[in-house]
PDB file of N, CA, C and O in Angstrom:
ATOM      1  N   MET A   1       8.228 -15.274 -19.852  1.00  0.00           N
ATOM      2  CA  MET A   1       7.938 -14.170 -18.956  1.00  0.00           C
ATOM      3  C   MET A   1       8.084 -14.676 -17.517  1.00  0.00           C
ATOM      4  O   MET A   1       7.644 -15.779 -17.193  1.00  0.00           O
ATOM      5  N   ASP A   2       8.696 -13.875 -16.671  1.00  0.00           N
ATOM      6  CA  ASP A   2       8.901 -14.308 -15.291  1.00  0.00           C
ATOM      7  C   ASP A   2       7.586 -14.251 -14.502  1.00  0.00           C
ATOM      8  O   ASP A   2       6.668 -13.534 -14.901  1.00  0.00           O
ATOM      9  N   PRO A   3       7.478 -14.991 -13.395  1.00  0.00           N
ATOM     10  CA  PRO A   3       6.227 -15.062 -12.635  1.00  0.00           C
ATOM     11  C   PRO A   3       5.722 -13.705 -12.146  1.00  0.00           C
ATOM     12  O   PRO A   3       4.515 -13.463 -12.150  1.00  0.00           O
ATOM     13  N   LYS A   4       6.614 -12.829 -11.729  1.00  0.00           N
ATOM     14  CA  LYS A   4       6.198 -11.502 -11.251  1.00  0.00           C
ATOM     15  C   LYS A   4       5.563 -10.699 -12.377  1.00  0.00           C
ATOM     16  O   LYS A   4       4.556 -10.024 -12.160  1.00  0.00           O
ATOM     17  N   ALA A   5       6.134 -10.760 -13.576  1.00  0.00           N
ATOM     18  CA  ALA A   5       5.576 -10.043 -14.720  1.00  0.00           C
ATOM     19  C   ALA A   5       4.213 -10.619 -15.101  1.00  0.00           C
ATOM     20  O   ALA A   5       3.294  -9.867 -15.426  1.00  0.00           O
ATOM     21  N   GLN A   6       4.075 -11.947 -15.064  1.00  0.00           N
ATOM     22  CA  GLN A   6       2.791 -12.578 -15.358  1.00  0.00           C
ATOM     23  C   GLN A   6       1.742 -12.155 -14.333  1.00  0.00           C
ATOM     24  O   GLN A   6       0.596 -11.873 -14.684  1.00  0.00           O
ATOM     25  N   PHE A   7       2.140 -12.116 -13.080  1.00  0.00           N
ATOM     26  CA  PHE A   7       1.243 -11.705 -12.005  1.00  0.00           C
ATOM     27  C   PHE A   7       0.790 -10.264 -12.212  1.00  0.00           C
ATOM     28  O   PHE A   7      -0.402  -9.972 -12.117  1.00  0.00           O
ATOM     29  N   ASP A   8       1.722  -9.364 -12.492  1.00  0.00           N
ATOM     30  CA  ASP A   8       1.387  -7.960 -12.710  1.00  0.00           C
ATOM     31  C   ASP A   8       0.460  -7.790 -13.907  1.00  0.00           C
ATOM     32  O   ASP A   8      -0.467  -6.981 -13.870  1.00  0.00           O
ATOM     33  N   GLU A   9       0.708  -8.553 -14.967  1.00  0.00           N
ATOM     34  CA  GLU A   9      -0.141  -8.486 -16.156  1.00  0.00           C
ATOM     35  C   GLU A   9      -1.547  -9.008 -15.846  1.00  0.00           C
ATOM     36  O   GLU A   9      -2.538  -8.424 -16.283  1.00  0.00           O
ATOM     37  N   ALA A  10      -1.629 -10.100 -15.098  1.00  0.00           N
ATOM     38  CA  ALA A  10      -2.929 -10.659 -14.719  1.00  0.00           C
ATOM     39  C   ALA A  10      -3.699  -9.663 -13.859  1.00  0.00           C
ATOM     40  O   ALA A  10      -4.909  -9.506 -14.019  1.00  0.00           O
ATOM     41  N   ARG A  11      -3.002  -8.991 -12.949  1.00  0.00           N
ATOM     42  CA  ARG A  11      -3.642  -7.981 -12.090  1.00  0.00           C
ATOM     43  C   ARG A  11      -4.228  -6.855 -12.944  1.00  0.00           C
ATOM     44  O   ARG A  11      -5.343  -6.400 -12.689  1.00  0.00           O
ATOM     45  N   ALA A  12      -3.499  -6.416 -13.932  1.00  0.00           N
ATOM     46  CA  ALA A  12      -3.984  -5.355 -14.812  1.00  0.00           C
ATOM     47  C   ALA A  12      -5.192  -5.829 -15.625  1.00  0.00           C
ATOM     48  O   ALA A  12      -6.136  -5.069 -15.838  1.00  0.00           O
ATOM     49  N   ARG A  13      -5.160  -7.083 -16.074  1.00  0.00           N
ATOM     50  CA  ARG A  13      -6.291  -7.616 -16.843  1.00  0.00           C
ATOM     51  C   ARG A  13      -7.535  -7.751 -15.981  1.00  0.00           C
ATOM     52  O   ARG A  13      -8.645  -7.516 -16.460  1.00  0.00           O
ATOM     53  N   ILE A  14      -7.371  -8.121 -14.735  1.00  0.00           N
ATOM     54  CA  ILE A  14      -8.508  -8.222 -13.813  1.00  0.00           C
ATOM     55  C   ILE A  14      -9.156  -6.853 -13.646  1.00  0.00           C
ATOM     56  O   ILE A  14     -10.382  -6.748 -13.606  1.00  0.00           O
ATOM     57  N   ASP A  15      -8.354  -5.819 -13.550  1.00  0.00           N
ATOM     58  CA  ASP A  15      -8.885  -4.459 -13.402  1.00  0.00           C
ATOM     59  C   ASP A  15      -9.704  -4.020 -14.605  1.00  0.00           C
ATOM     60  O   ASP A  15     -10.566  -3.150 -14.487  1.00  0.00           O
ATOM     61  N   ARG A  16      -9.439  -4.618 -15.761  1.00  0.00           N
ATOM     62  CA  ARG A  16     -10.133  -4.215 -16.987  1.00  0.00           C
ATOM     63  C   ARG A  16     -11.342  -5.097 -17.322  1.00  0.00           C
ATOM     64  O   ARG A  16     -11.962  -4.906 -18.369  1.00  0.00           O
ATOM     65  N   LEU A  17     -11.685  -6.043 -16.471  1.00  0.00           N
ATOM     66  CA  LEU A  17     -12.846  -6.893 -16.742  1.00  0.00           C
ATOM     67  C   LEU A  17     -14.092  -6.032 -16.842  1.00  0.00           C
ATOM     68  O   LEU A  17     -14.274  -5.092 -16.068  1.00  0.00           O
ATOM     69  N   THR A  18     -14.950  -6.359 -17.804  1.00  0.00           N
ATOM     70  CA  THR A  18     -16.173  -5.586 -17.978  1.00  0.00           C
ATOM     71  C   THR A  18     -17.282  -6.047 -17.037  1.00  0.00           C
ATOM     72  O   THR A  18     -18.138  -5.250 -16.651  1.00  0.00           O
ATOM     73  N   ALA A  19     -17.273  -7.323 -16.665  1.00  0.00           N
ATOM     74  CA  ALA A  19     -18.264  -7.853 -15.725  1.00  0.00           C
ATOM     75  C   ALA A  19     -17.542  -8.249 -14.446  1.00  0.00           C
ATOM     76  O   ALA A  19     -16.463  -8.840 -14.481  1.00  0.00           O
ATOM     77  N   ALA A  20     -18.148  -7.919 -13.336  1.00  0.00           N
ATOM     78  CA  ALA A  20     -17.530  -8.250 -12.043  1.00  0.00           C
ATOM     79  C   ALA A  20     -17.570  -9.756 -11.821  1.00  0.00           C
ATOM     80  O   ALA A  20     -18.581 -10.402 -12.098  1.00  0.00           O
ATOM     81  N   PRO A  21     -16.480 -10.311 -11.325  1.00  0.00           N
ATOM     82  CA  PRO A  21     -16.472 -11.728 -10.971  1.00  0.00           C
ATOM     83  C   PRO A  21     -17.441 -11.997  -9.815  1.00  0.00           C
ATOM     84  O   PRO A  21     -17.864 -11.071  -9.123  1.00  0.00           O
ATOM     85  N   SER A  22     -17.779 -13.245  -9.617  1.00  0.00           N
ATOM     86  CA  SER A  22     -18.659 -13.624  -8.515  1.00  0.00           C
ATOM     87  C   SER A  22     -17.968 -13.326  -7.177  1.00  0.00           C
ATOM     88  O   SER A  22     -16.751 -13.149  -7.119  1.00  0.00           O
ATOM     89  N   THR A  23     -18.750 -13.276  -6.130  1.00  0.00           N
ATOM     90  CA  THR A  23     -18.192 -13.008  -4.808  1.00  0.00           C
ATOM     91  C   THR A  23     -17.135 -14.047  -4.407  1.00  0.00           C
ATOM     92  O   THR A  23     -16.075 -13.662  -3.913  1.00  0.00           O
ATOM     93  N   PRO A  24     -17.387 -15.352  -4.603  1.00  0.00           N
ATOM     94  CA  PRO A  24     -16.326 -16.314  -4.271  1.00  0.00           C
ATOM     95  C   PRO A  24     -15.042 -16.090  -5.081  1.00  0.00           C
ATOM     96  O   PRO A  24     -13.940 -16.238  -4.553  1.00  0.00           O
ATOM     97  N   ASP A  25     -15.185 -15.736  -6.355  1.00  0.00           N
ATOM     98  CA  ASP A  25     -13.998 -15.466  -7.176  1.00  0.00           C
ATOM     99  C   ASP A  25     -13.278 -14.208  -6.706  1.00  0.00           C
ATOM    100  O   ASP A  25     -12.048 -14.165  -6.692  1.00  0.00           O
ATOM    101  N   LEU A  26     -14.041 -13.182  -6.321  1.00  0.00           N
ATOM    102  CA  LEU A  26     -13.414 -11.965  -5.809  1.00  0.00           C
ATOM    103  C   LEU A  26     -12.645 -12.241  -4.519  1.00  0.00           C
ATOM    104  O   LEU A  26     -11.543 -11.727  -4.326  1.00  0.00           O
ATOM    105  N   LEU A  27     -13.224 -13.049  -3.642  1.00  0.00           N
ATOM    106  CA  LEU A  27     -12.531 -13.397  -2.402  1.00  0.00           C
ATOM    107  C   LEU A  27     -11.268 -14.195  -2.689  1.00  0.00           C
ATOM    108  O   LEU A  27     -10.240 -13.994  -2.041  1.00  0.00           O
ATOM    109  N   GLU A  28     -11.344 -15.098  -3.656  1.00  0.00           N
ATOM    110  CA  GLU A  28     -10.171 -15.893  -4.026  1.00  0.00           C
ATOM    111  C   GLU A  28      -9.081 -14.992  -4.614  1.00  0.00           C
ATOM    112  O   GLU A  28      -7.906 -15.142  -4.279  1.00  0.00           O
ATOM    113  N   LEU A  29      -9.464 -14.061  -5.484  1.00  0.00           N
ATOM    114  CA  LEU A  29      -8.497 -13.117  -6.043  1.00  0.00           C
ATOM    115  C   LEU A  29      -7.849 -12.287  -4.938  1.00  0.00           C
ATOM    116  O   LEU A  29      -6.634 -12.091  -4.929  1.00  0.00           O
ATOM    117  N   TYR A  30      -8.662 -11.806  -4.019  1.00  0.00           N
ATOM    118  CA  TYR A  30      -8.162 -11.013  -2.901  1.00  0.00           C
ATOM    119  C   TYR A  30      -7.150 -11.815  -2.081  1.00  0.00           C
ATOM    120  O   TYR A  30      -6.052 -11.341  -1.790  1.00  0.00           O
ATOM    121  N   ALA A  31      -7.539 -13.030  -1.716  1.00  0.00           N
ATOM    122  CA  ALA A  31      -6.677 -13.863  -0.873  1.00  0.00           C
ATOM    123  C   ALA A  31      -5.359 -14.170  -1.558  1.00  0.00           C
ATOM    124  O   ALA A  31      -4.298 -14.083  -0.940  1.00  0.00           O
ATOM    125  N   LEU A  32      -5.420 -14.527  -2.820  1.00  0.00           N
ATOM    126  CA  LEU A  32      -4.194 -14.846  -3.555  1.00  0.00           C
ATOM    127  C   LEU A  32      -3.311 -13.608  -3.720  1.00  0.00           C
ATOM    128  O   LEU A  32      -2.089 -13.692  -3.596  1.00  0.00           O
ATOM    129  N   TYR A  33      -3.929 -12.469  -3.997  1.00  0.00           N
ATOM    130  CA  TYR A  33      -3.168 -11.232  -4.146  1.00  0.00           C
ATOM    131  C   TYR A  33      -2.446 -10.881  -2.839  1.00  0.00           C
ATOM    132  O   TYR A  33      -1.256 -10.568  -2.848  1.00  0.00           O
ATOM    133  N   LYS A  34      -3.170 -10.935  -1.727  1.00  0.00           N
ATOM    134  CA  LYS A  34      -2.574 -10.607  -0.435  1.00  0.00           C
ATOM    135  C   LYS A  34      -1.463 -11.590  -0.068  1.00  0.00           C
ATOM    136  O   LYS A  34      -0.420 -11.185   0.446  1.00  0.00           O
ATOM    137  N   GLN A  35      -1.683 -12.881  -0.330  1.00  0.00           N
ATOM    138  CA  GLN A  35      -0.665 -13.878  -0.011  1.00  0.00           C
ATOM    139  C   GLN A  35       0.576 -13.659  -0.868  1.00  0.00           C
ATOM    140  O   GLN A  35       1.701 -13.819  -0.393  1.00  0.00           O
ATOM    141  N   ALA A  36       0.369 -13.293  -2.131  1.00  0.00           N
ATOM    142  CA  ALA A  36       1.500 -13.074  -3.035  1.00  0.00           C
ATOM    143  C   ALA A  36       2.268 -11.801  -2.701  1.00  0.00           C
ATOM    144  O   ALA A  36       3.485 -11.753  -2.877  1.00  0.00           O
ATOM    145  N   THR A  37       1.583 -10.780  -2.227  1.00  0.00           N
ATOM    146  CA  THR A  37       2.248  -9.500  -2.010  1.00  0.00           C
ATOM    147  C   THR A  37       2.675  -9.252  -0.569  1.00  0.00           C
ATOM    148  O   THR A  37       3.634  -8.520  -0.328  1.00  0.00           O
ATOM    149  N   ILE A  38       1.969  -9.855   0.397  1.00  0.00           N
ATOM    150  CA  ILE A  38       2.274  -9.597   1.810  1.00  0.00           C
ATOM    151  C   ILE A  38       2.752 -10.855   2.531  1.00  0.00           C
ATOM    152  O   ILE A  38       3.659 -10.795   3.361  1.00  0.00           O
ATOM    153  N   GLY A  39       2.146 -11.978   2.216  1.00  0.00           N
ATOM    154  CA  GLY A  39       2.461 -13.222   2.914  1.00  0.00           C
ATOM    155  C   GLY A  39       1.291 -13.632   3.783  1.00  0.00           C
ATOM    156  O   GLY A  39       0.151 -13.246   3.526  1.00  0.00           O
ATOM    157  N   ASP A  40       1.572 -14.412   4.810  1.00  0.00           N
ATOM    158  CA  ASP A  40       0.517 -14.929   5.667  1.00  0.00           C
ATOM    159  C   ASP A  40      -0.245 -13.819   6.381  1.00  0.00           C
ATOM    160  O   ASP A  40       0.319 -12.796   6.770  1.00  0.00           O
ATOM    161  N   VAL A  41      -1.540 -14.052   6.539  1.00  0.00           N
ATOM    162  CA  VAL A  41      -2.405 -13.121   7.262  1.00  0.00           C
ATOM    163  C   VAL A  41      -1.950 -13.057   8.719  1.00  0.00           C
ATOM    164  O   VAL A  41      -1.477 -14.047   9.277  1.00  0.00           O
ATOM    165  N   SER A  42      -2.100 -11.888   9.320  1.00  0.00           N
ATOM    166  CA  SER A  42      -1.739 -11.732  10.726  1.00  0.00           C
ATOM    167  C   SER A  42      -2.772 -10.835  11.388  1.00  0.00           C
ATOM    168  O   SER A  42      -3.604 -10.221  10.721  1.00  0.00           O
ATOM    169  N   GLY A  43      -2.704 -10.773  12.682  1.00  0.00           N
ATOM    170  CA  GLY A  43      -3.628  -9.936  13.428  1.00  0.00           C
ATOM    171  C   GLY A  43      -4.856 -10.704  13.847  1.00  0.00           C
ATOM    172  O   GLY A  43      -5.045 -11.856  13.458  1.00  0.00           O
ATOM    173  N   PRO A  44      -5.689 -10.065  14.640  1.00  0.00           N
ATOM    174  CA  PRO A  44      -6.889 -10.728  15.117  1.00  0.00           C
ATOM    175  C   PRO A  44      -7.948 -10.849  14.014  1.00  0.00           C
ATOM    176  O   PRO A  44      -8.023 -10.025  13.103  1.00  0.00           O
ATOM    177  N   ARG A  45      -8.748 -11.887  14.127  1.00  0.00           N
ATOM    178  CA  ARG A  45      -9.849 -12.091  13.181  1.00  0.00           C
ATOM    179  C   ARG A  45     -10.910 -11.027  13.453  1.00  0.00           C
ATOM    180  O   ARG A  45     -11.269 -10.806  14.610  1.00  0.00           O
ATOM    181  N   PRO A  46     -11.419 -10.364  12.414  1.00  0.00           N
ATOM    182  CA  PRO A  46     -12.430  -9.318  12.616  1.00  0.00           C
ATOM    183  C   PRO A  46     -13.702  -9.858  13.270  1.00  0.00           C
ATOM    184  O   PRO A  46     -13.994 -11.053  13.228  1.00  0.00           O
ATOM    185  N   SER A  47     -14.426  -8.955  13.858  1.00  0.00           N
ATOM    186  CA  SER A  47     -15.686  -9.282  14.522  1.00  0.00           C
ATOM    187  C   SER A  47     -16.670  -9.925  13.546  1.00  0.00           C
ATOM    188  O   SER A  47     -16.658  -9.633  12.350  1.00  0.00           O
ATOM    189  N   ALA A  48     -17.513 -10.796  14.070  1.00  0.00           N
ATOM    190  CA  ALA A  48     -18.546 -11.437  13.254  1.00  0.00           C
ATOM    191  C   ALA A  48     -19.541 -10.409  12.722  1.00  0.00           C
ATOM    192  O   ALA A  48     -20.264 -10.684  11.764  1.00  0.00           O
ATOM    193  N   LEU A  49     -19.582  -9.240  13.330  1.00  0.00           N
ATOM    194  CA  LEU A  49     -20.497  -8.200  12.864  1.00  0.00           C
ATOM    195  C   LEU A  49     -19.971  -7.471  11.633  1.00  0.00           C
ATOM    196  O   LEU A  49     -20.734  -6.820  10.920  1.00  0.00           O
ATOM    197  N   ASP A  50     -18.682  -7.578  11.387  1.00  0.00           N
ATOM    198  CA  ASP A  50     -18.072  -6.961  10.208  1.00  0.00           C
ATOM    199  C   ASP A  50     -17.923  -8.055   9.149  1.00  0.00           C
ATOM    200  O   ASP A  50     -16.840  -8.607   8.959  1.00  0.00           O
ATOM    201  N   PHE A  51     -19.021  -8.355   8.470  1.00  0.00           N
ATOM    202  CA  PHE A  51     -19.086  -9.487   7.544  1.00  0.00           C
ATOM    203  C   PHE A  51     -18.025  -9.421   6.449  1.00  0.00           C
ATOM    204  O   PHE A  51     -17.361 -10.415   6.156  1.00  0.00           O
ATOM    205  N   ARG A  52     -17.876  -8.260   5.858  1.00  0.00           N
ATOM    206  CA  ARG A  52     -16.949  -8.104   4.737  1.00  0.00           C
ATOM    207  C   ARG A  52     -15.495  -8.340   5.165  1.00  0.00           C
ATOM    208  O   ARG A  52     -14.769  -9.106   4.531  1.00  0.00           O
ATOM    209  N   ALA A  53     -15.084  -7.677   6.240  1.00  0.00           N
ATOM    210  CA  ALA A  53     -13.706  -7.828   6.722  1.00  0.00           C
ATOM    211  C   ALA A  53     -13.435  -9.259   7.158  1.00  0.00           C
ATOM    212  O   ALA A  53     -12.348  -9.790   6.933  1.00  0.00           O
ATOM    213  N   ARG A  54     -14.420  -9.876   7.779  1.00  0.00           N
ATOM    214  CA  ARG A  54     -14.236 -11.252   8.245  1.00  0.00           C
ATOM    215  C   ARG A  54     -14.117 -12.215   7.067  1.00  0.00           C
ATOM    216  O   ARG A  54     -13.288 -13.125   7.092  1.00  0.00           O
ATOM    217  N   ALA A  55     -14.939 -12.022   6.037  1.00  0.00           N
ATOM    218  CA  ALA A  55     -14.875 -12.884   4.851  1.00  0.00           C
ATOM    219  C   ALA A  55     -13.520 -12.749   4.173  1.00  0.00           C
ATOM    220  O   ALA A  55     -12.940 -13.748   3.747  1.00  0.00           O
ATOM    221  N   LYS A  56     -13.007 -11.525   4.067  1.00  0.00           N
ATOM    222  CA  LYS A  56     -11.710 -11.303   3.442  1.00  0.00           C
ATOM    223  C   LYS A  56     -10.593 -11.929   4.281  1.00  0.00           C
ATOM    224  O   LYS A  56      -9.690 -12.566   3.740  1.00  0.00           O
ATOM    225  N   PHE A  57     -10.657 -11.749   5.590  1.00  0.00           N
ATOM    226  CA  PHE A  57      -9.661 -12.333   6.482  1.00  0.00           C
ATOM    227  C   PHE A  57      -9.668 -13.852   6.356  1.00  0.00           C
ATOM    228  O   PHE A  57      -8.615 -14.476   6.227  1.00  0.00           O
ATOM    229  N   ASP A  58     -10.860 -14.441   6.394  1.00  0.00           N
ATOM    230  CA  ASP A  58     -10.978 -15.903   6.316  1.00  0.00           C
ATOM    231  C   ASP A  58     -10.481 -16.442   4.978  1.00  0.00           C
ATOM    232  O   ASP A  58      -9.833 -17.487   4.927  1.00  0.00           O
ATOM    233  N   ALA A  59     -10.786 -15.727   3.895  1.00  0.00           N
ATOM    234  CA  ALA A  59     -10.308 -16.158   2.578  1.00  0.00           C
ATOM    235  C   ALA A  59      -8.783 -16.128   2.539  1.00  0.00           C
ATOM    236  O   ALA A  59      -8.151 -17.064   2.049  1.00  0.00           O
ATOM    237  N   TRP A  60      -8.206 -15.071   3.046  1.00  0.00           N
ATOM    238  CA  TRP A  60      -6.747 -14.938   3.066  1.00  0.00           C
ATOM    239  C   TRP A  60      -6.124 -16.006   3.962  1.00  0.00           C
ATOM    240  O   TRP A  60      -5.073 -16.558   3.634  1.00  0.00           O
ATOM    241  N   ALA A  61      -6.766 -16.298   5.088  1.00  0.00           N
ATOM    242  CA  ALA A  61      -6.234 -17.290   6.024  1.00  0.00           C
ATOM    243  C   ALA A  61      -6.154 -18.680   5.384  1.00  0.00           C
ATOM    244  O   ALA A  61      -5.322 -19.493   5.788  1.00  0.00           O
ATOM    245  N   THR A  62      -7.006 -18.963   4.394  1.00  0.00           N
ATOM    246  CA  THR A  62      -6.956 -20.271   3.737  1.00  0.00           C
ATOM    247  C   THR A  62      -5.672 -20.434   2.928  1.00  0.00           C
ATOM    248  O   THR A  62      -5.305 -21.555   2.575  1.00  0.00           O
ATOM    249  N   LYS A  63      -4.997 -19.352   2.635  1.00  0.00           N
ATOM    250  CA  LYS A  63      -3.764 -19.394   1.833  1.00  0.00           C
ATOM    251  C   LYS A  63      -2.515 -19.442   2.704  1.00  0.00           C
ATOM    252  O   LYS A  63      -1.397 -19.467   2.189  1.00  0.00           O
ATOM    253  N   ARG A  64      -2.700 -19.455   4.016  1.00  0.00           N
ATOM    254  CA  ARG A  64      -1.575 -19.453   4.955  1.00  0.00           C
ATOM    255  C   ARG A  64      -0.574 -20.559   4.596  1.00  0.00           C
ATOM    256  O   ARG A  64      -0.950 -21.715   4.403  1.00  0.00           O
ATOM    257  N   GLY A  65       0.677 -20.187   4.513  1.00  0.00           N
ATOM    258  CA  GLY A  65       1.735 -21.142   4.210  1.00  0.00           C
ATOM    259  C   GLY A  65       2.090 -21.245   2.739  1.00  0.00           C
ATOM    260  O   GLY A  65       3.123 -21.818   2.394  1.00  0.00           O
ATOM    261  N   ALA A  66       1.260 -20.706   1.871  1.00  0.00           N
ATOM    262  CA  ALA A  66       1.560 -20.753   0.436  1.00  0.00           C
ATOM    263  C   ALA A  66       2.726 -19.807   0.131  1.00  0.00           C
ATOM    264  O   ALA A  66       2.816 -18.716   0.694  1.00  0.00           O
ATOM    265  N   THR A  67       3.601 -20.233  -0.751  1.00  0.00           N
ATOM    266  CA  THR A  67       4.732 -19.385  -1.132  1.00  0.00           C
ATOM    267  C   THR A  67       4.252 -18.249  -2.031  1.00  0.00           C
ATOM    268  O   THR A  67       3.164 -18.302  -2.606  1.00  0.00           O
ATOM    269  N   THR A  68       5.074 -17.245  -2.133  1.00  0.00           N
ATOM    270  CA  THR A  68       4.760 -16.120  -3.015  1.00  0.00           C
ATOM    271  C   THR A  68       4.571 -16.612  -4.443  1.00  0.00           C
ATOM    272  O   THR A  68       3.631 -16.205  -5.126  1.00  0.00           O
ATOM    273  N   GLU A  69       5.456 -17.481  -4.890  1.00  0.00           N
ATOM    274  CA  GLU A  69       5.399 -17.983  -6.258  1.00  0.00           C
ATOM    275  C   GLU A  69       4.123 -18.799  -6.502  1.00  0.00           C
ATOM    276  O   GLU A  69       3.490 -18.672  -7.550  1.00  0.00           O
ATOM    277  N   ALA A  70       3.755 -19.631  -5.534  1.00  0.00           N
ATOM    278  CA  ALA A  70       2.548 -20.443  -5.677  1.00  0.00           C
ATOM    279  C   ALA A  70       1.304 -19.561  -5.718  1.00  0.00           C
ATOM    280  O   ALA A  70       0.396 -19.809  -6.511  1.00  0.00           O
ATOM    281  N   ALA A  71       1.255 -18.531  -4.868  1.00  0.00           N
ATOM    282  CA  ALA A  71       0.113 -17.620  -4.856  1.00  0.00           C
ATOM    283  C   ALA A  71       0.029 -16.840  -6.168  1.00  0.00           C
ATOM    284  O   ALA A  71      -1.061 -16.639  -6.705  1.00  0.00           O
ATOM    285  N   MET A  72       1.167 -16.406  -6.677  1.00  0.00           N
ATOM    286  CA  MET A  72       1.178 -15.689  -7.958  1.00  0.00           C
ATOM    287  C   MET A  72       0.681 -16.583  -9.088  1.00  0.00           C
ATOM    288  O   MET A  72      -0.123 -16.155  -9.917  1.00  0.00           O
ATOM    289  N   ALA A  73       1.159 -17.822  -9.119  1.00  0.00           N
ATOM    290  CA  ALA A  73       0.752 -18.755 -10.169  1.00  0.00           C
ATOM    291  C   ALA A  73      -0.745 -19.042 -10.089  1.00  0.00           C
ATOM    292  O   ALA A  73      -1.412 -19.108 -11.121  1.00  0.00           O
ATOM    293  N   ALA A  74      -1.277 -19.211  -8.892  1.00  0.00           N
ATOM    294  CA  ALA A  74      -2.706 -19.471  -8.726  1.00  0.00           C
ATOM    295  C   ALA A  74      -3.528 -18.253  -9.140  1.00  0.00           C
ATOM    296  O   ALA A  74      -4.605 -18.397  -9.718  1.00  0.00           O
ATOM    297  N   TYR A  75      -3.023 -17.053  -8.845  1.00  0.00           N
ATOM    298  CA  TYR A  75      -3.707 -15.818  -9.238  1.00  0.00           C
ATOM    299  C   TYR A  75      -3.769 -15.716 -10.758  1.00  0.00           C
ATOM    300  O   TYR A  75      -4.818 -15.400 -11.318  1.00  0.00           O
ATOM    301  N   VAL A  76      -2.657 -15.981 -11.421  1.00  0.00           N
ATOM    302  CA  VAL A  76      -2.601 -15.925 -12.881  1.00  0.00           C
ATOM    303  C   VAL A  76      -3.571 -16.955 -13.479  1.00  0.00           C
ATOM    304  O   VAL A  76      -4.280 -16.652 -14.439  1.00  0.00           O
ATOM    305  N   ALA A  77      -3.602 -18.162 -12.919  1.00  0.00           N
ATOM    306  CA  ALA A  77      -4.495 -19.196 -13.422  1.00  0.00           C
ATOM    307  C   ALA A  77      -5.967 -18.790 -13.239  1.00  0.00           C
ATOM    308  O   ALA A  77      -6.783 -18.999 -14.136  1.00  0.00           O
ATOM    309  N   LEU A  78      -6.296 -18.220 -12.097  1.00  0.00           N
ATOM    310  CA  LEU A  78      -7.677 -17.774 -11.859  1.00  0.00           C
ATOM    311  C   LEU A  78      -8.037 -16.634 -12.806  1.00  0.00           C
ATOM    312  O   LEU A  78      -9.151 -16.599 -13.327  1.00  0.00           O
ATOM    313  N   ALA A  79      -7.127 -15.718 -13.034  1.00  0.00           N
ATOM    314  CA  ALA A  79      -7.385 -14.615 -13.964  1.00  0.00           C
ATOM    315  C   ALA A  79      -7.659 -15.149 -15.363  1.00  0.00           C
ATOM    316  O   ALA A  79      -8.551 -14.656 -16.054  1.00  0.00           O
ATOM    317  N   GLN A  80      -6.903 -16.148 -15.780  1.00  0.00           N
ATOM    318  CA  GLN A  80      -7.127 -16.745 -17.093  1.00  0.00           C
ATOM    319  C   GLN A  80      -8.486 -17.436 -17.161  1.00  0.00           C
ATOM    320  O   GLN A  80      -9.180 -17.346 -18.173  1.00  0.00           O
ATOM    321  N   ARG A  81      -8.867 -18.128 -16.079  1.00  0.00           N
ATOM    322  CA  ARG A  81     -10.166 -18.799 -16.030  1.00  0.00           C
ATOM    323  C   ARG A  81     -11.308 -17.800 -16.104  1.00  0.00           C
ATOM    324  O   ARG A  81     -12.361 -18.086 -16.673  1.00  0.00           O
ATOM    325  N   LEU A  82     -11.089 -16.622 -15.524  1.00  0.00           N
ATOM    326  CA  LEU A  82     -12.128 -15.588 -15.532  1.00  0.00           C
ATOM    327  C   LEU A  82     -12.163 -14.818 -16.850  1.00  0.00           C
ATOM    328  O   LEU A  82     -13.004 -13.939 -17.035  1.00  0.00           O
ATOM    329  N   GLY A  83     -11.267 -15.141 -17.745  1.00  0.00           N
ATOM    330  CA  GLY A  83     -11.251 -14.491 -19.051  1.00  0.00           C
ATOM    331  C   GLY A  83     -10.497 -13.189 -19.072  1.00  0.00           C
ATOM    332  O   GLY A  83     -10.648 -12.391 -19.997  1.00  0.00           O
ATOM    333  N   ALA A  84      -9.686 -12.967 -18.060  1.00  0.00           N
ATOM    334  CA  ALA A  84      -8.916 -11.723 -18.014  1.00  0.00           C
ATOM    335  C   ALA A  84      -7.574 -11.906 -18.697  1.00  0.00           C
ATOM    336  O   ALA A  84      -6.781 -10.967 -18.761  1.00  0.00           O
TER     337      ALA A  84
END
């Protein structure tokens, strides 16, 4: 199966999880998904008062420079670890 198909399948399995992943795992999934689908984060860092947006931005920023293929592979591996 090609990496894009594996990524799409992992994304669908994550959506069907019965228990929500931990907050760090959710941030990691978010960051990997954004890096795989959009690329490097851009724009200004959100205000410190917007905790959620800032956490998501910071998580995504840690993936800066990762290739689409590497982000997809890491997403698939995390989905498997989470039992999805």
